N, C-alpha and C positions, 0 to 999 in steps of 0.2 A: 431528620424527621421520621424517616421510615423505620429506623432502629427504635426510636421512641415508641412508635405504635406496636412494633413487634414485641418489645419488652412489656408494654402495657397489656397486650393480649396474653403473653405468657403468664403474667401475674394473675390474670383473671381466668387462667386455664382454658383459653380459647386457642384453637389450632388454626393458623392462617391457611388460606388456600395455597395450593402447591405453586401455582403460577406467581403469586405475589411473593412467596418465600424464595423461590428460585431467583426472581428478579433482585431482591434485596441481597441475597448471598452473592450473586455475580457482581452487583454494584460494589459491595464491600471488597470483594477480591480485586476488582479492577482498580479500586482506589488505593490498593496497597494494604488493606486491613485483612490480611490472610488469616490471622488467628481468629478474629471475630467471624469471618466467613466460615471457617471450619467449625467453630463452636455453634453457630446458627444451624449449619447443615446437620451436625450431630444431634442437636436438640430436636430439630424437626423430625428426623428419622426415628428418634427414640419415642417421641410423643405422638407420631402419626402412624397410620397404617400404610401410608404411601412412601415410596422411595423417590429420591431426587434423580433427575436425569444425570447421565454420566457427564454431560457437558458442564454441569454445576460443579461436580467433584474435580473435573479437569481444570476449571477456573481456579478453584481453591489450591490445587496442586501447583499450577503455574504461578500463582501469586506467591505462594510459600517459597518456591524456588527462586523467584525474582527477589524477594525480600532477603533471602539468605545469600544472594549474589552467586548462585550456582547456575551453571549453564552446561550444556552438553560438551562444549569445548574444554571446560575445566575438568571434566571427568576422564578425558583421554590422556 
């Protein structure tokens, strides 16, 4: 439902509040939708004057790594 409203806001050229956007991005990342999370983060930073917290980008990175089955142990 949250994604529905984010896309509706994007269509009407409304920039969501940063706290709402960060919550949706982290939720997407936690649910395993890393690509959507990264696309939302990129969209927000391109459209807004504000930057997302580092923790949001870390959630995207962690989700991406988990979806690709990459871990620190695999890199050694």
